[in-house]
C-alpha positions in Angstrom: 97.3 101.7 111.6 95.4 101.9 115.3 97.0 103.8 118.1 96.6 101.3 120.6 99.9 99.7 122.1 100.5 96.6 120.4 101.6 93.4 122.5 104.7 91.5 121.0 104.1 88.3 123.8 101.2 86.8 125.2 102.6 87.9 128.6 102.5 91.6 127.4 98.8 91.2 126.5 97.8 89.7 129.6 99.5 92.3 131.5 97.5 95.0 129.3 94.3 93.4 129.6 94.8 93.3 133.6 95.8 96.5 133.8 99.1 95.6 135.6 102.3 97.2 135.0 105.6 95.4 134.9 106.5 96.5 138.7 103.0 96.0 140.0 103.0 92.6 138.4 106.4 91.5 139.9 105.2 92.7 143.3 102.1 90.7 143.2 104.1 87.8 142.1 106.2 88.0 145.1 103.5 88.4 147.4 101.5 85.5 145.9 104.4 83.4 146.1 104.9 84.0 149.6 101.5 83.0 150.2 102.3 79.7 148.7 105.5 79.4 150.4 107.2 79.9 147.1 110.0 82.8 147.6 110.6 84.8 144.5 112.8 87.3 143.3 110.7 88.7 140.7 111.1 92.3 139.7 110.5 94.6 136.7 113.5 93.4 134.7 112.7 89.8 135.3 109.1 90.5 133.6 110.8 92.3 130.8 112.9 89.2 130.1 109.9 87.0 130.1 108.2 89.5 127.7 111.2 89.2 125.5 111.3 85.4 125.4 112.8 84.2 128.5 110.7 81.2 130.0 110.0 81.8 133.7 111.3 78.8 136.0 109.0 76.3 137.3 108.4 78.3 140.5 107.4 81.4 138.9 105.1 79.5 136.6 103.5 77.8 139.3 102.6 81.0 141.1 101.6 82.6 138.1 99.1 79.6 137.4 97.9 80.0 141.0 97.3 83.8 140.5 95.5 83.4 137.0 93.7 80.7 138.6 94.9 78.0 136.0 95.5 74.6 137.0 99.4 74.1 137.2 99.1 70.4 135.5 97.2 72.3 132.7 100.0 74.7 132.4 102.7 72.0 132.7 100.9 70.2 129.9 100.4 73.1 127.5 104.0 74.7 128.2 104.7 78.2 128.1 103.4 80.9 127.1 100.7 78.7 125.6 99.0 78.2 128.8 98.4 81.9 129.8 94.6 82.6 129.3 94.7 85.2 126.5 93.6 83.1 123.9 89.8 83.2 124.3 88.0 84.4 120.8 84.3 84.5 120.7 84.3 83.4 117.2 85.7 80.2 118.4 83.4 79.4 121.3 79.9 81.2 120.1 77.6 78.6 118.6 77.3 78.1 115.2 73.9 79.6 114.9 72.5 82.8 113.6 72.6 84.5 116.9 76.2 83.0 117.4 77.4 84.5 114.1 75.9 87.9 115.4 77.7 87.6 118.8 81.1 87.0 117.0 80.7 89.9 114.7 79.8 92.2 117.6 82.8 90.9 119.7 85.0 91.8 116.5 83.5 95.4 116.3 84.2 95.9 120.2 87.5 94.5 120.5 88.8 93.9 116.9 91.2 97.0 117.2 93.5 94.9 120.1 96.2 93.0 118.0 98.4 90.5 119.8 101.2 91.3 117.4 104.0 88.9 117.4 102.1 85.8 118.2 99.4 84.0 116.7 95.9 83.4 118.6 94.5 80.3 116.7 96.7 77.1 115.8 96.8 73.7 116.6 94.0 71.6 117.5 92.0 74.7 117.9 92.5 75.7 114.3 91.8 72.2 113.1 88.2 72.2 115.2 87.2 75.5 113.7 87.6 73.9 110.2 85.6 70.9 111.1 83.0 73.1 112.7 82.8 75.1 109.5 82.0 71.7 107.7 79.3 70.5 110.1 77.5 73.9 110.7 74.2 74.4 109.3 73.3 77.7 107.2 71.1 80.2 108.9 67.3 80.3 108.7 67.3 84.3 108.7 64.5 85.8 111.1 63.7 89.5 111.4 64.6 91.6 114.3 63.1 94.7 115.6 64.6 97.9 114.1 64.5 99.5 110.7 63.7 97.8 107.6 66.8 97.0 105.7 66.2 97.0 101.9 67.9 95.6 98.9 69.1 99.1 97.8 70.9 99.6 101.1 72.7 96.4 100.8 73.7 96.8 97.3 75.0 100.3 98.2 77.5 98.9 101.2 78.3 96.3 98.6 79.4 98.9 96.3 81.3 100.6 99.0 83.2 97.6 99.8 84.3 97.0 96.5 85.6 99.9 96.0 87.3 99.8 99.3 88.8 96.5 97.9 90.0 98.3 94.8 91.8 101.0 96.8 93.3 98.3 99.0 95.1 96.9 95.8 96.5 100.6 95.0 97.6 101.7 98.2 97.8 98.8 100.5 95.7 97.9 103.6 97.5 99.8 106.4 95.8 103.4 105.5 92.8 101.9 105.0 91.9 99.6 107.9 90.1 102.1 110.0 87.5 102.6 107.1 87.1 99.0 106.8 86.3 98.6 110.5 83.8 101.2 110.3 82.0 99.3 107.4 82.0 96.2 109.4 80.5 97.8 112.1 77.7 99.3 109.9 76.9 95.7 108.4 77.1 94.1 112.2 74.8 97.0 113.4 72.2 96.3 110.7 72.1 92.3 111.5 71.9 93.1 115.2 69.2 95.7 115.0 67.6 95.6 111.4 64.5 94.6 110.5 64.4 92.7 106.9 63.3 89.7 104.8 64.9 86.3 105.0 66.6 87.1 101.5 67.9 90.3 102.4 69.1 89.0 105.7 71.2 86.3 104.0 72.4 89.1 101.6 73.5 90.9 104.9 75.6 88.0 106.1 77.1 87.6 103.0 78.2 91.1 102.8 79.5 90.6 106.5 81.7 87.8 105.3 83.1 89.7 102.6 83.8 93.2 104.8 85.2 90.8 107.7 87.7 89.4 105.4 88.7 92.5 103.8 89.3 94.0 107.3 91.3 91.0 108.2 93.2 91.3 104.7 94.1 94.8 105.8 95.0 93.8 109.2 97.3 91.3 107.8 98.8 93.7 105.3 99.4 96.2 108.3 101.3 93.5 110.2 98.5 92.8 112.7 98.6 89.3 112.2 96.4 88.1 115.2 93.7 90.8 114.8 93.3 89.9 110.8 92.8 86.1 111.9 90.0 87.1 114.3 88.4 88.9 111.4 88.6 85.9 109.2 87.0 83.6 111.8 84.2 86.1 111.3 84.3 86.1 108.0 84.2 82.3 108.1 81.3 82.2 110.6 79.3 84.8 108.5 79.8 83.0 105.1 78.5 79.7 106.9 75.3 81.6 108.1 75.0 82.8 104.4 75.1 79.4 103.0 78.1 80.6 101.0 80.4 77.6 101.3 82.4 78.8 98.2 83.6 81.7 99.9 84.0 79.8 103.1 86.5 77.6 101.5 88.2 80.7 100.3 88.6 82.1 104.1 89.9 78.8 105.2 92.5 79.1 102.3 93.4 82.6 103.5 93.8 81.4 107.2 96.3 79.1 106.1 98.7 81.8 105.1 98.9 83.3 108.6 99.7 79.7 110.2 102.0 78.7 107.9 104.1 82.1 108.0 104.2 81.8 111.9 105.7 78.3 111.2 102.8 75.9 111.4 103.2 74.6 107.7 101.6 71.5 108.2 98.2 72.8 109.6 98.1 74.9 106.4 98.1 71.7 104.5 95.2 70.5 106.6 93.3 73.9 106.5 93.4 73.9 102.6 92.8 70.1 102.3 89.5 70.7 104.3 88.7 73.5 102.3 89.1 71.6 98.9 87.5 68.6 100.1 84.2 70.2 101.4 83.8 73.0 99.1 80.7 73.0 96.8 81.1 70.6 93.6 80.0 73.3 91.6 83.1 75.6 92.1 84.1 77.4 88.8 87.5 76.7 87.4 88.8 80.1 88.6 87.9 79.1 92.2 89.5 75.7 91.6 92.3 77.3 90.6 92.8 79.7 93.6 92.4 76.7 96.1 94.6 74.3 94.6 97.3 77.4 94.4 97.1 77.5 98.0 97.5 73.7 98.2 100.7 74.3 96.2 102.0 76.8 98.3 100.9 75.1 101.3 102.7 72.0 100.5 105.9 73.8 99.3 106.3 75.5 102.7 106.2 72.0 104.4 108.8 70.7 102.3 106.6 68.4 100.2 108.0 69.6 96.8 107.0 66.8 94.7 103.3 67.1 96.1 103.4 70.8 95.8 104.4 70.4 91.7 101.4 68.2 91.4 99.1 70.9 92.9 100.4 73.7 90.8 100.3 71.6 87.7 96.4 70.8 88.9 96.1 74.6 89.3 97.7 75.7 85.9 95.4 72.9 84.3 92.4 74.5 85.5 93.3 78.0 85.0 93.3 76.9 81.3 89.5 75.9 81.4 88.4 79.3 83.5 86.6 82.0 81.4 86.5 85.6 82.7 82.5 85.3 83.7 83.4 82.3 86.0 85.3 84.5 88.5 83.0 85.5 91.4 83.2 89.4 92.5 85.2 88.5 95.6 87.8 86.9 93.4 88.0 89.3 90.5 91.5 90.5 91.6 92.9 87.1 91.0 94.6 86.4 87.7 97.6 85.6 85.8 100.0 87.9 88.5 98.9 85.7 91.3 99.4 82.5 89.4 102.6 83.3 88.6 103.5 84.6 91.9 102.6 81.2 93.5 104.5 79.4 90.7 107.6 81.4 91.2 107.6 80.9 95.0 107.1 76.9 94.7 109.9 76.7 91.9 112.2 78.7 94.1 111.7 76.3 97.3 112.5 73.3 95.0 115.3 74.9 93.4 114.4 76.0 90.1 115.8 79.4 90.3 115.9 80.3 86.8 112.4 79.4 86.2 111.1 80.7 89.6 112.9 84.3 88.6 111.2 84.3 85.3 107.8 83.6 86.9 108.3 86.4 89.5 109.1 88.8 86.9 106.0 88.1 85.1 104.0 88.4 88.6 105.5 92.0 89.4 105.2 93.3 86.0 101.4 92.7 86.0 100.3 93.1 89.8 98.7 95.8 91.2 101.0 98.3 93.3 100.8 97.1 96.5 101.3 93.7 95.4 104.4 94.8 93.3 105.8 96.4 96.4 105.2 92.8 98.2 106.3 90.7 95.5 109.6 92.8 94.7 111.3 91.2 97.4 110.6 87.8 96.5 111.8 88.6 92.9 115.1 90.0 94.9 115.7 86.9 96.5 115.2 84.8 93.4 117.9 86.8 91.5 120.1 86.7 94.5 119.9 83.0 94.6 121.0 83.2 90.9 123.8 85.0 91.7 122.4 88.3 90.3 123.4 91.0 93.0 122.6 94.1 90.8 119.1 92.7 89.6 118.3 91.6 93.2 119.0 95.2 94.5 117.5 96.5 91.3 114.0 94.6 92.3 114.4 95.7 96.1 114.9 99.4 95.3 111.7 99.3 92.9 109.7 97.8 96.0 111.5 100.6 98.4 110.1 103.1 95.8 106.5 102.1 95.9 106.4 102.2 99.6 108.2 105.8 99.6 105.3 106.8 97.1 101.8 105.9 97.9 101.8 102.3 98.8 101.2 101.9 102.7 102.2 97.9 103.4 104.0 96.8 106.4 103.9 93.5 105.1 106.1 94.5 101.9 108.3 96.5 104.5 109.0 93.3 106.4 109.7 91.2 103.4 112.4 93.8 102.2 114.0 93.7 105.6 114.3 89.7 105.1 115.8 90.3 101.8 118.2 92.9 103.4 119.1 90.1 106.0 120.2 87.9 103.2 122.8 90.4 102.0 125.0 89.9 105.0 127.8 88.2 102.8 127.7 91.2 100.6 127.7 93.9 103.4 130.6 95.5 102.3 129.3 96.4 98.6 128.5 99.9 98.4 125.4 99.3 96.7 124.2 96.9 99.3 125.1 99.9 101.9 123.0 102.0 99.8 119.9 100.0 99.7 120.4 99.3 103.5 120.4 102.9 104.3 117.3 103.7 102.2 115.8 100.8 103.9 116.8 102.1 107.5 115.1 105.5 106.4 112.0 104.0 105.0 111.6 102.0 108.3 111.6 105.3 110.3 109.0 106.9 107.9 106.7 104.0 108.1 
């Protein structure tokens, strides 16, 4: 994971980017308030409370808006902390052209290490607009740039490197590999920015940039850096569109939906996956269609629409029966029975079908790669707990903890074990529960 300090609130990120400490910011607020005739008693403790989630009163927000040159009516309309000017992402504002894609990737390479952990950068109408832009944007007409010649062999070598990195991610988790992925994205971006190549090779580079940006975003997400991960996904979406690879673009939109639904924006995920499915190429293989409809089932399930989720799940299962091994693109070669059963289990569990859900999740854990075993063990633990099997639930949770103690590095897996631990509160006096919670505390310190 990066060494940069992680902002847990938009205000914290704002202070970091402006170089203001809490005490200095409090002093600025008092001084600016006096200039406006609004007396404030802001101090370091006040600022700390705002960062912890307390909303400033109307006077403080008026002073802060004026200090940051944000119209107060805009601040009132958008609400705290949404109006704070920390949401700008180049990937959203750059034109959907080849130059705009390179600009967005260059911005990622330069600033992608900064993560606004704890809040999601791109939601609401902005996210919907991004999806609509992806649908309407033209594919790139590549043009040679000054610099060294980029050959097919060079691109193939980097593609193999990314494939190896993706395999390692399945085995070890993304947290320990994130810096390598960032370096690979910087390499591909540099070739796009300064390389000289044919149109065909250049399109290969954009397709490679899309896959590398997505993998980097996935690793960031697995490391607990949700906002940074989402920004990499925007770069991946742009690069896929520039390469004319709309199948991969639909895949990225589906992946972006995971972020927003986990942040509570479940209806937005339904909109995203619907956009992806409705605008994906008609020639999609059954494997890719299965993936997209599974995401739709999960999105609808999280949004509480269990009936429609079941319909989407049945559609995915039907498509899966038609798929053949050669139908799977290289960027989806990790997708298989384990992922299918995982989503099936989650959808069934939310609809109250605990026994069937548990069975599906058991298959999913058994057939998964090590990192996914660690993540899904907590889901299996929750299902067994819902079925009244405390001992079985703890067995599953201990299995996941053991993987994290061994070679797997995944903050996401650790966070889900913590969520399961919170559900054990009514059993907190049981010795086996105390033992697991102690193991989890030690694991949290070690990671």
